[in-house]
N, CA, C, O and the ligand as a Tripos MOL2 file, in Angstrom:
@<TRIPOS>MOLECULE
protein
  285   283    72     0     0
PROTEIN
NO_CHARGES

@<TRIPOS>ATOM
      1 N           0.8360   -1.2060    0.0000 N.3       1 MET1
      2 CA          0.0000    0.0000    0.0000 C.3       1 MET1
      3 C           0.8660    1.2500    0.0000 C.2       1 MET1
      4 O           1.9030    1.3080    0.6610 O.2       1 MET1
      5 N           0.4250    2.2380   -0.7480 N.am      2 VAL2
      6 CA          1.1190    3.5160   -0.8250 C.3       2 VAL2
      7 C           0.1270    4.5960   -0.4020 C.2       2 VAL2
      8 O          -1.0480    4.5410   -0.7640 O.2       2 VAL2
      9 N           0.5970    5.5670    0.3580 N.am      3 THR3
     10 CA         -0.2500    6.7100    0.7050 C.3       3 THR3
     11 C           0.4170    7.9740    0.1810 C.2       3 THR3
     12 O           1.5780    8.2570    0.4790 O.2       3 THR3
     13 N          -0.3480    8.7270   -0.6090 N.am      4 GLU4
     14 CA          0.1750    9.9680   -1.1740 C.3       4 GLU4
     15 C          -0.8150   11.0900   -0.9290 C.2       4 GLU4
     16 O          -2.0270   10.8750   -0.8980 O.2       4 GLU4
     17 N          -0.2790   12.3000   -0.7540 N.am      5 THR5
     18 CA         -1.1280   13.4710   -0.5550 C.3       5 THR5
     19 C          -0.8760   14.4580   -1.6890 C.2       5 THR5
     20 O           0.2640   14.7250   -2.0670 O.2       5 THR5
     21 N          -1.9570   14.9830   -2.2100 N.am      6 TYR6
     22 CA         -1.8760   15.9030   -3.3460 C.3       6 TYR6
     23 C          -2.5350   17.2290   -2.9920 C.2       6 TYR6
     24 O          -3.4900   17.2830   -2.2170 O.2       6 TYR6
     25 N          -2.0040   18.2890   -3.5750 N.am      7 TYR7
     26 CA         -2.6210   19.6030   -3.4480 C.3       7 TYR7
     27 C          -3.5390   19.8070   -4.6540 C.2       7 TYR7
     28 O          -3.1030   19.7470   -5.8030 O.2       7 TYR7
     29 N          -4.8230   20.0520   -4.3640 N.am      8 VAL8
     30 CA         -5.8380   20.1730   -5.4140 C.3       8 VAL8
     31 C          -6.5670   21.5090   -5.2290 C.2       8 VAL8
     32 O          -7.5720   21.5780   -4.5200 O.2       8 VAL8
     33 N          -6.0570   22.5700   -5.8710 N.am      9 PRO9
     34 CA         -6.5820   23.9190   -5.6060 C.3       9 PRO9
     35 C          -8.0620   24.1140   -5.9590 C.2       9 PRO9
     36 O          -8.6920   25.0350   -5.4390 O.2       9 PRO9
     37 N          -8.6250   23.2790   -6.8220 N.am     10 ALA10
     38 CA        -10.0220   23.4620   -7.2270 C.3      10 ALA10
     39 C         -11.0280   23.0530   -6.1560 C.2      10 ALA10
     40 O         -12.2230   23.3030   -6.3140 O.2      10 ALA10
     41 N         -10.5770   22.4370   -5.0820 N.am     11 ILE11
     42 CA        -11.5040   22.0690   -3.9990 C.3      11 ILE11
     43 C         -12.0130   23.3430   -3.3280 C.2      11 ILE11
     44 O         -11.2280   24.1290   -2.7970 O.2      11 ILE11
     45 N         -13.3400   23.5430   -3.3550 N.am     12 SER12
     46 CA        -13.8640   24.7740   -2.7640 C.3      12 SER12
     47 C         -14.9910   24.5570   -1.7690 C.2      12 SER12
     48 O         -15.3610   25.4910   -1.0580 O.2      12 SER12
     49 N         -15.5450   23.3620   -1.6940 N.am     13 CYS13
     50 CA        -16.6430   23.1350   -0.7590 C.3      13 CYS13
     51 C         -16.8130   21.6440   -0.4750 C.2      13 CYS13
     52 O         -16.0880   20.7960   -0.9960 O.2      13 CYS13
     53 N         -17.7840   21.3670    0.3580 N.am     14 GLY14
     54 CA        -18.0370   19.9880    0.7380 C.3      14 GLY14
     55 C         -18.4500   19.0970   -0.4190 C.2      14 GLY14
     56 O         -18.2070   17.8900   -0.4030 O.2      14 GLY14
     57 N         -19.0860   19.7060   -1.4360 N.am     15 HIS15
     58 CA        -19.4640   18.9100   -2.6070 C.3      15 HIS15
     59 C         -18.2380   18.3870   -3.3450 C.2      15 HIS15
     60 O         -18.2030   17.2450   -3.8020 O.2      15 HIS15
     61 N         -17.2450   19.2470   -3.4480 N.am     16 CYS16
     62 CA        -15.9890   18.8390   -4.0990 C.3      16 CYS16
     63 C         -15.4060   17.6430   -3.3600 C.2      16 CYS16
     64 O         -14.9930   16.6570   -3.9710 O.2      16 CYS16
     65 N         -15.3790   17.7480   -2.0330 N.am     17 VAL17
     66 CA        -14.8330   16.6840   -1.2030 C.3      17 VAL17
     67 C         -15.5840   15.3730   -1.4580 C.2      17 VAL17
     68 O         -14.9650   14.3240   -1.6410 O.2      17 VAL17
     69 N         -16.9090   15.4360   -1.4690 N.am     18 MET18
     70 CA        -17.7260   14.2360   -1.6800 C.3      18 MET18
     71 C         -17.4890   13.6430   -3.0580 C.2      18 MET18
     72 O         -17.3550   12.4280   -3.2090 O.2      18 MET18
     73 N         -17.4360   14.5180   -4.0700 N.am     19 THR19
     74 CA        -17.2420   14.0420   -5.4430 C.3      19 THR19
     75 C         -15.8980   13.3340   -5.5810 C.2      19 THR19
     76 O         -15.8140   12.2380   -6.1350 O.2      19 THR19
     77 N         -14.8590   13.9680   -5.0730 N.am     20 ILE20
     78 CA        -13.5160   13.3940   -5.1830 C.3      20 ILE20
     79 C         -13.4510   12.0550   -4.4620 C.2      20 ILE20
     80 O         -12.9050   11.0850   -4.9890 O.2      20 ILE20
     81 N         -13.9990   12.0040   -3.2740 N.am     21 GLN21
     82 CA        -13.9530   10.7520   -2.5030 C.3      21 GLN21
     83 C         -14.7190    9.6540   -3.2190 C.2      21 GLN21
     84 O         -14.2610    8.5140   -3.2890 O.2      21 GLN21
     85 N         -15.8830    9.9980   -3.7500 N.am     22 ARG22
     86 CA        -16.7050    8.9960   -4.4340 C.3      22 ARG22
     87 C         -16.0130    8.4900   -5.7060 C.2      22 ARG22
     88 O         -15.9380    7.2840   -5.9440 O.2      22 ARG22
     89 N         -15.5160    9.4130   -6.5050 N.am     23 GLU23
     90 CA        -14.9180    9.0320   -7.7910 C.3      23 GLU23
     91 C         -13.6190    8.2370   -7.6100 C.2      23 GLU23
     92 O         -13.3960    7.2390   -8.2960 O.2      23 GLU23
     93 N         -12.7780    8.6800   -6.6940 N.am     24 LEU24
     94 CA        -11.4900    7.9840   -6.5260 C.3      24 LEU24
     95 C         -11.6820    6.5820   -5.9590 C.2      24 LEU24
     96 O         -10.9210    5.6680   -6.2760 O.2      24 LEU24
     97 N         -12.7070    6.4180   -5.1170 N.am     25 LYS25
     98 CA        -12.9500    5.0920   -4.5340 C.3      25 LYS25
     99 C         -13.3970    4.0800   -5.5830 C.2      25 LYS25
    100 O         -13.3010    2.8710   -5.3730 O.2      25 LYS25
    101 N         -13.8910    4.5890   -6.7210 N.am     26 GLU26
    102 CA        -14.3190    3.6980   -7.8050 C.3      26 GLU26
    103 C         -13.1150    3.1260   -8.5560 C.2      26 GLU26
    104 O         -13.2300    2.1200   -9.2560 O.2      26 GLU26
    105 N         -11.9800    3.7650   -8.4050 N.am     27 LEU27
    106 CA        -10.7850    3.3050   -9.0990 C.3      27 LEU27
    107 C         -10.2810    2.0270   -8.4120 C.2      27 LEU27
    108 O         -10.0700    1.9910   -7.1990 O.2      27 LEU27
    109 N         -10.0970    0.9910   -9.2220 N.am     28 GLU28
    110 CA         -9.6790   -0.2920   -8.6670 C.3      28 GLU28
    111 C          -8.2960   -0.1870   -8.0330 C.2      28 GLU28
    112 O          -7.3490    0.2840   -8.6630 O.2      28 GLU28
    113 N          -8.1900   -0.6240   -6.7940 N.am     29 GLY29
    114 CA         -6.9160   -0.5810   -6.0870 C.3      29 GLY29
    115 C          -6.8660    0.5190   -5.0370 C.2      29 GLY29
    116 O          -5.9940    0.5160   -4.1690 O.2      29 GLY29
    117 N          -7.8050    1.4610   -5.1160 N.am     30 VAL30
    118 CA         -7.8420    2.5540   -4.1350 C.3      30 VAL30
    119 C          -8.5590    2.0580   -2.8800 C.2      30 VAL30
    120 O          -9.7010    1.6020   -2.9380 O.2      30 VAL30
    121 N          -7.8630    2.1600   -1.7410 N.am     31 ALA31
    122 CA         -8.4150    1.6480   -0.4880 C.3      31 ALA31
    123 C          -9.0570    2.7520    0.3430 C.2      31 ALA31
    124 O         -10.0880    2.5460    0.9830 O.2      31 ALA31
    125 N          -8.4270    3.9320    0.3230 N.am     32 GLU32
    126 CA         -8.9330    4.9990    1.1830 C.3      32 GLU32
    127 C          -8.6860    6.3570    0.5460 C.2      32 GLU32
    128 O          -7.6460    6.5880   -0.0700 O.2      32 GLU32
    129 N          -9.6560    7.2510    0.7040 N.am     33 VAL33
    130 CA         -9.5170    8.6020    0.1650 C.3      33 VAL33
    131 C          -9.9870    9.5890    1.2200 C.2      33 VAL33
    132 O         -11.0720    9.4460    1.7830 O.2      33 VAL33
    133 N          -9.1680   10.5810    1.4770 N.am     34 LYS34
    134 CA         -9.5860   11.6560    2.3790 C.3      34 LYS34
    135 C          -9.3070   12.9820    1.7020 C.2      34 LYS34
    136 O          -8.1590   13.3290    1.4240 O.2      34 LYS34
    137 N         -10.3800   13.7190    1.4410 N.am     35 ALA35
    138 CA        -10.2200   15.0420    0.8430 C.3      35 ALA35
    139 C         -10.5560   16.0630    1.9220 C.2      35 ALA35
    140 O         -11.4500   15.8440    2.7390 O.2      35 ALA35
    141 N          -9.8330   17.1800    1.9190 N.am     36 ASP36
    142 CA        -10.0530   18.2120    2.9230 C.3      36 ASP36
    143 C         -10.2920   19.5640    2.2640 C.2      36 ASP36
    144 O          -9.4880   20.0610    1.4750 O.2      36 ASP36
    145 N         -11.4380   20.1340    2.6270 N.am     37 GLU37
    146 CA        -11.8940   21.3850    2.0470 C.3      37 GLU37
    147 C         -11.0110   22.5710    2.4660 C.2      37 GLU37
    148 O         -10.7680   23.4720    1.6630 O.2      37 GLU37
    149 N         -10.5420   22.5750    3.6920 N.am     38 GLN38
    150 CA         -9.7560   23.7030    4.2090 C.3      38 GLN38
    151 C          -8.3550   23.7440    3.6120 C.2      38 GLN38
    152 O          -7.8920   24.7940    3.1670 O.2      38 GLN38
    153 N          -7.6900   22.6010    3.6050 N.am     39 THR39
    154 CA         -6.2990   22.5610    3.1330 C.3      39 THR39
    155 C          -6.2100   22.2900    1.6380 C.2      39 THR39
    156 O          -5.1360   22.4210    1.0500 O.2      39 THR39
    157 N          -7.3340   21.9120    1.0110 N.am     40 LYS40
    158 CA         -7.3810   21.5530   -0.4120 C.3      40 LYS40
    159 C          -6.4200   20.4130   -0.7270 C.2      40 LYS40
    160 O          -5.7570   20.3890   -1.7640 O.2      40 LYS40
    161 N          -6.3760   19.4880    0.1910 N.am     41 ARG41
    162 CA         -5.4990   18.3320   -0.0080 C.3      41 ARG41
    163 C          -6.2970   17.0480   -0.0610 C.2      41 ARG41
    164 O          -7.3310   16.8970    0.5890 O.2      41 ARG41
    165 N          -5.7790   16.1260   -0.8590 N.am     42 VAL42
    166 CA         -6.4160   14.8160   -0.9910 C.3      42 VAL42
    167 C          -5.3720   13.7520   -0.6690 C.2      42 VAL42
    168 O          -4.2980   13.7180   -1.2680 O.2      42 VAL42
    169 N          -5.7000   12.8930    0.2760 N.am     43 THR43
    170 CA         -4.7960   11.8040    0.6380 C.3      43 THR43
    171 C          -5.4050   10.4920    0.1720 C.2      43 THR43
    172 O          -6.5440   10.1630    0.5040 O.2      43 THR43
    173 N          -4.6310    9.7550   -0.5980 N.am     44 VAL44
    174 CA         -5.1270    8.5130   -1.1920 C.3      44 VAL44
    175 C          -4.2130    7.3610   -0.7830 C.2      44 VAL44
    176 O          -2.9900    7.4460   -0.9030 O.2      44 VAL44
    177 N          -4.8220    6.2960   -0.3030 N.am     45 THR45
    178 CA         -4.0840    5.0620   -0.0210 C.3      45 THR45
    179 C          -4.4810    4.0440   -1.0690 C.2      45 THR45
    180 O          -5.6650    3.7700   -1.2620 O.2      45 THR45
    181 N          -3.4940    3.4840   -1.7430 N.am     46 TYR46
    182 CA         -3.8190    2.5870   -2.8550 C.3      46 TYR46
    183 C          -2.7410    1.5410   -3.0730 C.2      46 TYR46
    184 O          -1.6480    1.5990   -2.5090 O.2      46 TYR46
    185 N          -3.0890    0.6090   -3.8930 N.am     47 ASP47
    186 CA         -2.1970   -0.4710   -4.2770 C.3      47 ASP47
    187 C          -2.5060   -0.7870   -5.7330 C.2      47 ASP47
    188 O          -3.5010   -0.2980   -6.2700 O.2      47 ASP47
    189 N          -1.6740   -1.5930   -6.3790 N.am     48 ALA48
    190 CA         -1.9510   -1.9960   -7.7530 C.3      48 ALA48
    191 C          -3.3430   -2.6150   -7.8350 C.2      48 ALA48
    192 O          -3.7660   -3.2750   -6.8860 O.2      48 ALA48
    193 N          -4.0670   -2.4260   -8.9330 N.am     49 PRO49
    194 CA         -3.6340   -1.8200  -10.1830 C.3      49 PRO49
    195 C          -3.6880   -0.2840  -10.2200 C.2      49 PRO49
    196 O          -3.3840    0.3060  -11.2570 O.2      49 PRO49
    197 N          -4.0610    0.3660   -9.1320 N.am     50 ALA50
    198 CA         -4.0580    1.8410   -9.1430 C.3      50 ALA50
    199 C          -2.6170    2.3540   -9.1720 C.2      50 ALA50
    200 O          -1.7150    1.7310   -8.6130 O.2      50 ALA50
    201 N          -2.4140    3.4880   -9.8280 N.am     51 THR51
    202 CA         -1.1060    4.1460   -9.8720 C.3      51 THR51
    203 C          -1.3370    5.6420   -9.7020 C.2      51 THR51
    204 O          -2.4590    6.1250   -9.8490 O.2      51 THR51
    205 N          -0.2800    6.3650   -9.3950 N.am     52 SER52
    206 CA         -0.4260    7.8190   -9.2500 C.3      52 SER52
    207 C          -0.8230    8.4480  -10.5900 C.2      52 SER52
    208 O          -1.5160    9.4650  -10.6170 O.2      52 SER52
    209 N          -0.3870    7.8470  -11.6940 N.am     53 GLU53
    210 CA         -0.7680    8.3540  -13.0250 C.3      53 GLU53
    211 C          -2.2710    8.2000  -13.2590 C.2      53 GLU53
    212 O          -2.9260    9.1050  -13.7760 O.2      53 GLU53
    213 N          -2.8050    7.0400  -12.8700 N.am     54 LYS54
    214 CA         -4.2560    6.8230  -13.0460 C.3      54 LYS54
    215 C          -5.0590    7.7590  -12.1560 C.2      54 LYS54
    216 O          -6.1050    8.2690  -12.5580 O.2      54 LYS54
    217 N          -4.5660    7.9790  -10.9580 N.am     55 ILE55
    218 CA         -5.2470    8.8950  -10.0390 C.3      55 ILE55
    219 C          -5.2300   10.3100  -10.6200 C.2      55 ILE55
    220 O          -6.2500   10.9980  -10.6120 O.2      55 ILE55
    221 N          -4.0730   10.7400  -11.1230 N.am     56 ALA56
    222 CA         -3.9540   12.0770  -11.7120 C.3      56 ALA56
    223 C          -4.8700   12.2250  -12.9230 C.2      56 ALA56
    224 O          -5.4960   13.2690  -13.1090 O.2      56 ALA56
    225 N          -4.9470   11.1740  -13.7510 N.am     57 ALA57
    226 CA         -5.7960   11.2200  -14.9410 C.3      57 ALA57
    227 C          -7.2620   11.3450  -14.5510 C.2      57 ALA57
    228 O          -8.0080   12.1100  -15.1630 O.2      57 ALA57
    229 N          -7.6750   10.5970  -13.5360 N.am     58 LEU58
    230 CA         -9.0640   10.6530  -13.0820 C.3      58 LEU58
    231 C          -9.3810   12.0250  -12.4900 C.2      58 LEU58
    232 O         -10.4580   12.5690  -12.7330 O.2      58 LEU58
    233 N          -8.4760   12.5740  -11.7360 N.am     59 MET59
    234 CA         -8.6890   13.8930  -11.1490 C.3      59 MET59
    235 C          -8.8370   14.9600  -12.2430 C.2      59 MET59
    236 O          -9.6580   15.8680  -12.1180 O.2      59 MET59
    237 N          -8.0470   14.8480  -13.3040 N.am     60 ASP60
    238 CA         -8.1910   15.7520  -14.4540 C.3      60 ASP60
    239 C          -9.5840   15.6220  -15.0500 C.2      60 ASP60
    240 O         -10.2660   16.6110  -15.3200 O.2      60 ASP60
    241 N          -9.9820   14.3710  -15.2470 N.am     61 GLU61
    242 CA        -11.2540   14.0370  -15.8910 C.3      61 GLU61
    243 C         -12.4480   14.6150  -15.1310 C.2      61 GLU61
    244 O         -13.3980   15.0920  -15.7520 O.2      61 GLU61
    245 N         -12.4120   14.5800  -13.8100 N.am     62 ILE62
    246 CA        -13.5600   15.0510  -13.0360 C.3      62 ILE62
    247 C         -13.4510   16.5350  -12.6740 C.2      62 ILE62
    248 O         -14.2940   17.0710  -11.9530 O.2      62 ILE62
    249 N         -12.4000   17.1930  -13.1830 N.am     63 GLY63
    250 CA        -12.3140   18.6420  -13.0140 C.3      63 GLY63
    251 C         -11.5570   19.1150  -11.7880 C.2      63 GLY63
    252 O         -11.6770   20.2740  -11.3900 O.2      63 GLY63
    253 N         -10.7740   18.2220  -11.1860 N.am     64 TYR64
    254 CA         -9.9850   18.5940  -10.0210 C.3      64 TYR64
    255 C          -8.5250   18.2050  -10.2340 C.2      64 TYR64
    256 O          -8.0160   17.2980   -9.5750 O.2      64 TYR64
    257 N          -7.8560   18.8920  -11.1560 N.am     65 PRO65
    258 CA         -6.4680   18.5230  -11.4370 C.3      65 PRO65
    259 C          -5.5590   18.6850  -10.2230 C.2      65 PRO65
    260 O          -5.7110   19.6110   -9.4270 O.2      65 PRO65
    261 N          -4.6250   17.7690  -10.1060 N.am     66 ILE66
    262 CA         -3.6400   17.8080   -9.0320 C.3      66 ILE66
    263 C          -2.5620   18.8320   -9.3960 C.2      66 ILE66
    264 O          -1.9540   18.7470  -10.4630 O.2      66 ILE66
    265 N          -2.3260   19.8050   -8.4970 N.am     67 ALA67
    266 CA         -1.2940   20.8110   -8.7560 C.3      67 ALA67
    267 C           0.0840   20.2520   -8.4330 C.2      67 ALA67
    268 O           1.0470   20.4680   -9.1690 O.2      67 ALA67
    269 N           0.1610   19.5290   -7.3190 N.am     68 GLU68
    270 CA          1.4370   18.9200   -6.9570 C.3      68 GLU68
    271 C           1.2200   17.8790   -5.8860 C.2      68 GLU68
    272 O           0.2240   17.8720   -5.1620 O.2      68 GLU68
    273 N           2.2030   16.9960   -5.8210 N.am     69 ARG69
    274 CA          2.2000   16.0080   -4.7490 C.3      69 ARG69
    275 C           2.8930   16.6520   -3.5570 C.2      69 ARG69
    276 O           3.9940   17.1840   -3.6950 O.2      69 ARG69
    277 N           2.2660   16.6100   -2.3970 N.am     70 VAL70
    278 CA          2.8530   17.2950   -1.2480 C.3      70 VAL70
    279 C           3.4290   16.3310   -0.2160 C.2      70 VAL70
    280 O           4.1240   16.7600    0.7050 O.2      70 VAL70
    281 N           3.1570   15.0690   -0.3520 N.am     71 ASN71
    282 CA          3.6590   14.1120    0.6380 C.3      71 ASN71
    283 C           3.6540   12.7040    0.0780 C.2      71 ASN71
    284 O           4.0430   11.7630    0.7700 O.2      71 ASN71
    285 CU        -17.2540   22.3220   -4.2000 Cu       72 CU72
@<TRIPOS>BOND
     1     1     2 1
     2     2     3 1
     3     3     4 2
     4     3     5 am
     5     5     6 1
     6     6     7 1
     7     7     8 2
     8     7     9 am
     9     9    10 1
    10    10    11 1
    11    11    12 2
    12    11    13 am
    13    13    14 1
    14    14    15 1
    15    15    16 2
    16    15    17 am
    17    17    18 1
    18    18    19 1
    19    19    20 2
    20    19    21 am
    21    21    22 1
    22    22    23 1
    23    23    24 2
    24    23    25 am
    25    25    26 1
    26    26    27 1
    27    27    28 2
    28    27    29 am
    29    29    30 1
    30    30    31 1
    31    31    32 2
    32    31    33 am
    33    33    34 1
    34    34    35 1
    35    35    36 2
    36    35    37 am
    37    37    38 1
    38    38    39 1
    39    39    40 2
    40    39    41 am
    41    41    42 1
    42    42    43 1
    43    43    44 2
    44    43    45 am
    45    45    46 1
    46    46    47 1
    47    47    48 2
    48    47    49 am
    49    49    50 1
    50    50    51 1
    51    51    52 2
    52    51    53 am
    53    53    54 1
    54    54    55 1
    55    55    56 2
    56    55    57 am
    57    57    58 1
    58    58    59 1
    59    59    60 2
    60    59    61 am
    61    61    62 1
    62    62    63 1
    63    63    64 2
    64    63    65 am
    65    65    66 1
    66    66    67 1
    67    67    68 2
    68    67    69 am
    69    69    70 1
    70    70    71 1
    71    71    72 2
    72    71    73 am
    73    73    74 1
    74    74    75 1
    75    75    76 2
    76    75    77 am
    77    77    78 1
    78    78    79 1
    79    79    80 2
    80    79    81 am
    81    81    82 1
    82    82    83 1
    83    83    84 2
    84    83    85 am
    85    85    86 1
    86    86    87 1
    87    87    88 2
    88    87    89 am
    89    89    90 1
    90    90    91 1
    91    91    92 2
    92    91    93 am
    93    93    94 1
    94    94    95 1
    95    95    96 2
    96    95    97 am
    97    97    98 1
    98    98    99 1
    99    99   100 2
   100    99   101 am
   101   101   102 1
   102   102   103 1
   103   103   104 2
   104   103   105 am
   105   105   106 1
   106   106   107 1
   107   107   108 2
   108   107   109 am
   109   109   110 1
   110   110   111 1
   111   111   112 2
   112   111   113 am
   113   113   114 1
   114   114   115 1
   115   115   116 2
   116   115   117 am
   117   117   118 1
   118   118   119 1
   119   119   120 2
   120   119   121 am
   121   121   122 1
   122   122   123 1
   123   123   124 2
   124   123   125 am
   125   125   126 1
   126   126   127 1
   127   127   128 2
   128   127   129 am
   129   129   130 1
   130   130   131 1
   131   131   132 2
   132   131   133 am
   133   133   134 1
   134   134   135 1
   135   135   136 2
   136   135   137 am
   137   137   138 1
   138   138   139 1
   139   139   140 2
   140   139   141 am
   141   141   142 1
   142   142   143 1
   143   143   144 2
   144   143   145 am
   145   145   146 1
   146   146   147 1
   147   147   148 2
   148   147   149 am
   149   149   150 1
   150   150   151 1
   151   151   152 2
   152   151   153 am
   153   153   154 1
   154   154   155 1
   155   155   156 2
   156   155   157 am
   157   157   158 1
   158   158   159 1
   159   159   160 2
   160   159   161 am
   161   161   162 1
   162   162   163 1
   163   163   164 2
   164   163   165 am
   165   165   166 1
   166   166   167 1
   167   167   168 2
   168   167   169 am
   169   169   170 1
   170   170   171 1
   171   171   172 2
   172   171   173 am
   173   173   174 1
   174   174   175 1
   175   175   176 2
   176   175   177 am
   177   177   178 1
   178   178   179 1
   179   179   180 2
   180   179   181 am
   181   181   182 1
   182   182   183 1
   183   183   184 2
   184   183   185 am
   185   185   186 1
   186   186   187 1
   187   187   188 2
   188   187   189 am
   189   189   190 1
   190   190   191 1
   191   191   192 2
   192   191   193 am
   193   193   194 1
   194   194   195 1
   195   195   196 2
   196   195   197 am
   197   197   198 1
   198   198   199 1
   199   199   200 2
   200   199   201 am
   201   201   202 1
   202   202   203 1
   203   203   204 2
   204   203   205 am
   205   205   206 1
   206   206   207 1
   207   207   208 2
   208   207   209 am
   209   209   210 1
   210   210   211 1
   211   211   212 2
   212   211   213 am
   213   213   214 1
   214   214   215 1
   215   215   216 2
   216   215   217 am
   217   217   218 1
   218   218   219 1
   219   219   220 2
   220   219   221 am
   221   221   222 1
   222   222   223 1
   223   223   224 2
   224   223   225 am
   225   225   226 1
   226   226   227 1
   227   227   228 2
   228   227   229 am
   229   229   230 1
   230   230   231 1
   231   231   232 2
   232   231   233 am
   233   233   234 1
   234   234   235 1
   235   235   236 2
   236   235   237 am
   237   237   238 1
   238   238   239 1
   239   239   240 2
   240   239   241 am
   241   241   242 1
   242   242   243 1
   243   243   244 2
   244   243   245 am
   245   245   246 1
   246   246   247 1
   247   247   248 2
   248   247   249 am
   249   249   250 1
   250   250   251 1
   251   251   252 2
   252   251   253 am
   253   253   254 1
   254   254   255 1
   255   255   256 2
   256   255   257 am
   257   257   258 1
   258   258   259 1
   259   259   260 2
   260   259   261 am
   261   261   262 1
   262   262   263 1
   263   263   264 2
   264   263   265 am
   265   265   266 1
   266   266   267 1
   267   267   268 2
   268   267   269 am
   269   269   270 1
   270   270   271 1
   271   271   272 2
   272   271   273 am
   273   273   274 1
   274   274   275 1
   275   275   276 2
   276   275   277 am
   277   277   278 1
   278   278   279 1
   279   279   280 2
   280   279   281 am
   281   281   282 1
   282   282   283 1
   283   283   284 2
@<TRIPOS>SUBSTRUCTURE
     1 MET1         2 RESIDUE 1 A MET
     2 VAL2         6 RESIDUE 1 A VAL
     3 THR3        10 RESIDUE 1 A THR
     4 GLU4        14 RESIDUE 1 A GLU
     5 THR5        18 RESIDUE 1 A THR
     6 TYR6        22 RESIDUE 1 A TYR
     7 TYR7        26 RESIDUE 1 A TYR
     8 VAL8        30 RESIDUE 1 A VAL
     9 PRO9        34 RESIDUE 1 A PRO
    10 ALA10       38 RESIDUE 1 A ALA
    11 ILE11       42 RESIDUE 1 A ILE
    12 SER12       46 RESIDUE 1 A SER
    13 CYS13       50 RESIDUE 1 A CYS
    14 GLY14       54 RESIDUE 1 A GLY
    15 HIS15       58 RESIDUE 1 A HIS
    16 CYS16       62 RESIDUE 1 A CYS
    17 VAL17       66 RESIDUE 1 A VAL
    18 MET18       70 RESIDUE 1 A MET
    19 THR19       74 RESIDUE 1 A THR
    20 ILE20       78 RESIDUE 1 A ILE
    21 GLN21       82 RESIDUE 1 A GLN
    22 ARG22       86 RESIDUE 1 A ARG
    23 GLU23       90 RESIDUE 1 A GLU
    24 LEU24       94 RESIDUE 1 A LEU
    25 LYS25       98 RESIDUE 1 A LYS
    26 GLU26      102 RESIDUE 1 A GLU
    27 LEU27      106 RESIDUE 1 A LEU
    28 GLU28      110 RESIDUE 1 A GLU
    29 GLY29      114 RESIDUE 1 A GLY
    30 VAL30      118 RESIDUE 1 A VAL
    31 ALA31      122 RESIDUE 1 A ALA
    32 GLU32      126 RESIDUE 1 A GLU
    33 VAL33      130 RESIDUE 1 A VAL
    34 LYS34      134 RESIDUE 1 A LYS
    35 ALA35      138 RESIDUE 1 A ALA
    36 ASP36      142 RESIDUE 1 A ASP
    37 GLU37      146 RESIDUE 1 A GLU
    38 GLN38      150 RESIDUE 1 A GLN
    39 THR39      154 RESIDUE 1 A THR
    40 LYS40      158 RESIDUE 1 A LYS
    41 ARG41      162 RESIDUE 1 A ARG
    42 VAL42      166 RESIDUE 1 A VAL
    43 THR43      170 RESIDUE 1 A THR
    44 VAL44      174 RESIDUE 1 A VAL
    45 THR45      178 RESIDUE 1 A THR
    46 TYR46      182 RESIDUE 1 A TYR
    47 ASP47      186 RESIDUE 1 A ASP
    48 ALA48      190 RESIDUE 1 A ALA
    49 PRO49      194 RESIDUE 1 A PRO
    50 ALA50      198 RESIDUE 1 A ALA
    51 THR51      202 RESIDUE 1 A THR
    52 SER52      206 RESIDUE 1 A SER
    53 GLU53      210 RESIDUE 1 A GLU
    54 LYS54      214 RESIDUE 1 A LYS
    55 ILE55      218 RESIDUE 1 A ILE
    56 ALA56      222 RESIDUE 1 A ALA
    57 ALA57      226 RESIDUE 1 A ALA
    58 LEU58      230 RESIDUE 1 A LEU
    59 MET59      234 RESIDUE 1 A MET
    60 ASP60      238 RESIDUE 1 A ASP
    61 GLU61      242 RESIDUE 1 A GLU
    62 ILE62      246 RESIDUE 1 A ILE
    63 GLY63      250 RESIDUE 1 A GLY
    64 TYR64      254 RESIDUE 1 A TYR
    65 PRO65      258 RESIDUE 1 A PRO
    66 ILE66      262 RESIDUE 1 A ILE
    67 ALA67      266 RESIDUE 1 A ALA
    68 GLU68      270 RESIDUE 1 A GLU
    69 ARG69      274 RESIDUE 1 A ARG
    70 VAL70      278 RESIDUE 1 A VAL
    71 ASN71      282 RESIDUE 1 A ASN
    72 CU72       285 GROUP 0 **** ****
């Protein structure tokens, strides 16, 4: 399992948090997702077949591009 945290500046409210958590959990291999409205950070715990590239692609697709990996 890998845990990574990303800075996602487009997060602006609780709906964003819910959408991101729901969509990322659909990705096969993703075990846990925590999005935070205040810090605009998303922490994802995952294993294969999920990859950071697939996570980044999905975030782009749903309108919440990752600005940078912070942890
Ligand atoms: Cu929102």
